[in-house]
C-alpha positions as CSV (number, residue, x, y, z in Angstrom):
1,X,-25.1,9.8,12.3
2,X,-21.9,11.9,11.7
3,X,-21.5,13.6,8.4
4,X,-19.4,16.3,6.7
5,X,-21.8,19.0,7.9
6,X,-21.1,18.2,11.5
7,X,-17.4,18.6,11.1
8,X,-17.3,21.6,8.7
9,X,-16.1,24.1,11.4
10,X,-12.9,22.1,12.3
11,X,-9.5,23.0,11.0
12,X,-7.7,20.3,9.0
13,X,-4.1,19.1,9.2
14,X,-2.5,16.7,6.8
15,X,-1.0,13.6,8.3
16,X,2.4,14.4,6.7
17,X,2.7,17.3,9.1
18,X,2.7,15.0,12.1
19,X,5.8,13.2,13.5
20,X,6.2,9.7,12.0
21,X,6.6,8.0,15.4
22,X,3.8,10.0,17.1
23,X,2.4,8.0,20.0
24,X,3.4,4.5,18.8
25,X,4.3,3.9,22.5
26,X,1.5,5.6,24.5
27,X,-1.2,5.6,27.2
28,X,-4.7,5.1,25.9
29,X,-7.8,6.3,27.7
30,X,-11.2,5.1,26.4
31,X,-14.7,6.5,26.7
32,X,-18.0,5.5,25.2
33,X,-21.3,7.4,25.1
34,X,-24.6,7.9,23.3
35,X,-24.4,9.7,19.9
36,X,-26.8,12.3,21.1
37,X,-23.8,14.1,22.7
38,X,-21.8,14.4,19.5
39,X,-22.9,17.9,18.4
40,X,-22.2,19.4,21.8
41,X,-18.8,17.6,21.9
42,X,-17.8,18.9,18.5
43,X,-18.8,22.4,19.5
44,X,-16.5,22.3,22.5
45,X,-13.6,20.6,20.5
46,X,-13.4,22.8,17.4
47,X,-11.3,25.6,18.8
48,X,-8.5,23.4,20.2
49,X,-8.4,20.3,17.9
50,X,-8.0,19.7,14.2
51,X,-9.0,16.8,12.1
52,X,-6.3,14.7,10.5
53,X,-6.6,14.3,6.8
54,X,-5.0,11.0,5.6
55,X,-5.6,11.9,2.0
56,X,-8.9,10.0,1.4
57,X,-11.5,12.0,3.2
58,X,-11.9,13.1,6.8
59,X,-14.2,10.2,7.7
60,X,-12.5,6.9,7.2
61,X,-13.8,3.3,7.0
62,X,-12.1,0.6,9.0
63,X,-12.4,-3.2,8.4
64,X,-10.6,-5.3,11.1
65,X,-10.2,-9.0,11.5
66,X,-9.2,-10.1,15.1
67,X,-7.3,-13.4,15.7
68,X,-6.9,-15.5,18.7
69,X,-5.8,-19.0,19.7
70,X,-8.4,-21.9,19.6
71,X,-8.7,-21.6,23.4
72,X,-8.9,-17.8,23.3
73,X,-5.7,-17.0,25.2
74,X,-5.9,-13.3,24.2
75,X,-9.5,-12.9,25.1
76,X,-9.1,-14.7,28.5
77,X,-6.0,-12.5,29.3
78,X,-8.2,-9.4,28.8
79,X,-11.1,-10.8,30.8
80,X,-8.7,-11.8,33.6
81,X,-7.1,-8.3,33.5
82,X,-3.6,-9.6,33.0
83,X,-0.8,-6.9,33.1
84,X,0.5,-8.1,29.7
85,X,-2.2,-8.5,27.0
86,X,-2.1,-9.0,23.3
87,X,-4.3,-8.2,20.4
88,X,-3.5,-9.6,16.9
89,X,-5.4,-8.1,14.0
90,X,-5.4,-7.4,10.3
91,X,-6.7,-3.9,9.7
92,X,-7.8,-2.6,6.3
93,X,-8.1,1.1,5.8
94,X,-10.9,0.9,3.3
95,X,-10.6,4.5,1.8
96,X,-6.9,4.1,0.9
97,X,-7.1,0.3,0.3
98,X,-4.0,-0.2,2.6
99,X,-3.7,-3.3,4.7
100,X,-1.7,-3.7,8.0
101,X,-0.9,-6.6,10.2
102,X,-0.9,-5.3,13.8
103,X,0.2,-6.7,17.1
104,X,-0.9,-4.6,20.0
105,X,0.8,-5.1,23.4
106,X,-0.8,-3.7,26.6
107,X,1.9,-3.8,29.3
108,X,1.2,-2.3,32.7
109,X,-1.2,0.3,31.3
110,X,0.9,1.3,28.3
111,X,0.1,0.4,24.7
112,X,2.8,-0.5,22.2
113,X,1.8,-1.3,18.7
114,X,3.8,-3.1,16.1
115,X,2.3,-2.7,12.6
116,X,3.5,-3.8,9.2
117,X,2.0,-3.0,5.8
118,X,1.2,-6.3,4.0
119,X,-0.7,-7.5,1.0
120,X,-4.0,-9.4,1.6
121,X,-2.4,-12.4,0.0
122,X,0.3,-12.4,2.7
123,X,-2.0,-12.7,5.7
124,X,-1.8,-16.4,6.0
125,X,2.0,-16.2,6.0
126,X,1.9,-13.6,8.8
127,X,-0.4,-15.7,10.9
128,X,1.8,-18.7,10.5
129,X,4.9,-16.7,11.3
130,X,3.3,-15.3,14.5
131,X,2.1,-18.7,15.6
132,X,5.6,-20.1,15.1
133,X,7.5,-17.3,16.9
134,X,5.1,-16.3,19.6
135,X,3.2,-19.4,20.6
136,X,4.3,-22.9,21.5
137,X,4.9,-25.5,18.8
138,X,1.3,-26.8,18.9
139,X,-0.4,-23.4,19.0
140,X,-1.8,-21.3,16.2
141,X,-4.1,-18.3,15.8
142,X,-7.2,-18.2,13.8
143,X,-9.9,-15.7,12.8
144,X,-12.4,-14.9,15.5
145,X,-14.5,-11.8,14.6
146,X,-14.7,-8.9,12.1
147,X,-15.4,-5.3,13.1
148,X,-16.4,-2.5,10.8
149,X,-16.7,1.1,11.8
150,X,-16.1,4.7,10.7
151,X,-13.4,6.9,12.4
152,X,-12.5,10.6,12.6
153,X,-9.1,11.4,14.1
154,X,-8.4,14.7,15.8
155,X,-5.0,16.1,17.0
156,X,-4.5,19.0,19.4
157,X,-2.8,22.1,18.1
158,X,0.4,21.2,20.0
159,X,0.5,17.9,18.3
160,X,0.9,16.1,21.6
161,X,-2.2,14.0,21.7
162,X,-4.7,12.3,19.3
163,X,-8.4,11.7,19.8
164,X,-10.2,9.1,17.7
165,X,-13.9,9.0,17.4
166,X,-15.4,5.7,16.2
167,X,-19.1,5.2,15.2
168,X,-21.4,3.0,13.2
169,X,-19.8,0.0,14.8
170,X,-20.7,-3.5,13.5
171,X,-19.5,-6.9,14.7
172,X,-19.6,-10.1,12.6
173,X,-18.8,-13.8,13.2
174,X,-20.0,-16.8,11.1
175,X,-22.7,-14.8,9.3
176,X,-24.1,-13.4,12.6
177,X,-23.9,-9.6,12.9
178,X,-24.6,-7.1,15.7
179,X,-24.7,-3.4,15.2
180,X,-24.4,-0.6,17.8
181,X,-25.8,2.3,15.7
182,X,-25.9,5.0,18.4
183,X,-22.6,4.2,20.2
184,X,-19.6,6.5,20.1
185,X,-16.2,5.2,21.2
186,X,-13.7,7.9,22.0
187,X,-10.0,7.1,22.6
188,X,-7.5,9.6,23.9
189,X,-3.9,8.7,23.0
190,X,-1.1,10.5,24.9
191,X,2.5,10.0,25.8
192,X,1.5,10.0,29.4
193,X,-1.8,10.8,31.2
194,X,-2.2,14.6,31.1
195,X,-5.3,15.7,33.1
196,X,-4.7,19.3,32.1
197,X,-5.6,18.3,28.6
198,X,-8.5,20.3,27.1
199,X,-10.3,17.0,26.2
200,X,-10.3,15.9,29.8
201,X,-12.2,19.0,30.9
202,X,-14.6,18.7,28.0
203,X,-15.5,15.1,28.8
204,X,-15.9,16.0,32.5
205,X,-18.3,18.8,31.5
206,X,-20.3,16.3,29.5
207,X,-20.2,13.8,32.4
208,X,-18.6,11.2,30.1
209,X,-16.5,8.9,32.3
210,X,-13.5,6.9,31.4
211,X,-14.3,3.2,30.8
212,X,-12.7,0.0,29.6
213,X,-13.9,-0.7,26.1
214,X,-12.2,-3.2,23.8
215,X,-13.9,-3.8,20.5
216,X,-12.6,-7.3,20.4
217,X,-13.8,-8.1,24.0
218,X,-17.2,-6.5,23.5
219,X,-17.7,-8.1,20.0
220,X,-16.8,-11.5,21.3
221,X,-19.4,-11.2,24.1
222,X,-22.1,-10.1,21.8
223,X,-21.5,-12.9,19.3
224,X,-20.7,-15.8,21.6
225,X,-22.8,-17.3,24.4
226,X,-20.2,-19.5,26.1
227,X,-17.4,-17.2,27.2
228,X,-16.3,-15.9,30.5
229,X,-18.7,-13.0,31.1
230,X,-18.3,-11.4,34.5
231,X,-16.0,-8.6,33.5
232,X,-18.3,-7.7,30.6
233,X,-21.3,-7.0,32.9
234,X,-20.2,-3.5,34.0
235,X,-19.9,-2.5,30.3
236,X,-23.3,-4.0,29.5
237,X,-24.9,-2.1,32.4
238,X,-23.4,1.2,31.2
239,X,-24.6,0.6,27.7
240,X,-28.1,0.0,28.9
241,X,-28.0,3.1,31.2
242,X,-27.0,5.3,28.3
243,X,-29.7,3.8,26.0
244,X,-27.1,2.4,23.6
245,X,-28.8,-0.4,21.7
246,X,-27.6,-3.5,20.1
247,X,-29.5,-4.8,17.0
248,X,-29.2,-7.7,14.7
249,X,-27.7,-6.6,11.3
């Protein structure tokens, strides 16, 4: 879908040139659309955004395990649109073979992410530590789904905002897999919403509207038949309207 040829006209900036704490506490705006808009989007982006080079190629592979309680407290908080929501995940940056345990808080519209680099052998200890400190004495978290996707990360030339573009998205649970091959998920990460940002105008030009899209929430709905579903319906309808397909993988 997206290859080196499509991004060859972008400037490149090494991640070491960016502030260490850039946008750890931020506002996220999400969009999703059909991949047939990618070439036009890139043509409009290339003069104002650079691709971040993390040292292992400009297109990076992500492998993420999401965790939740047995009664799906985190999923239900998202479905019920609670003001304070959590995601707990272990994310592997496949190209660099780095592994991070991440706790992502969404509080009144702002995202705060706590991430610690760990060894794969330490994951069980981190899960136990989280369960002991963040849940009641009887609670624990356990693996729910796995996501795999590719990502390109852009930064504006003022280094004030980042744009991630995720594609080739695959969900897996208990040997059951779903793939969304022509889906693009774009996430704009800013210190505060800036509607004068170049990307806002580009997305408006392409008639790409802001939308709620959580990979965990969507993946859980695609792979489970017995979950609360009502707040997934608008996403499902938009996917169908944009001819974004879901296939067994």
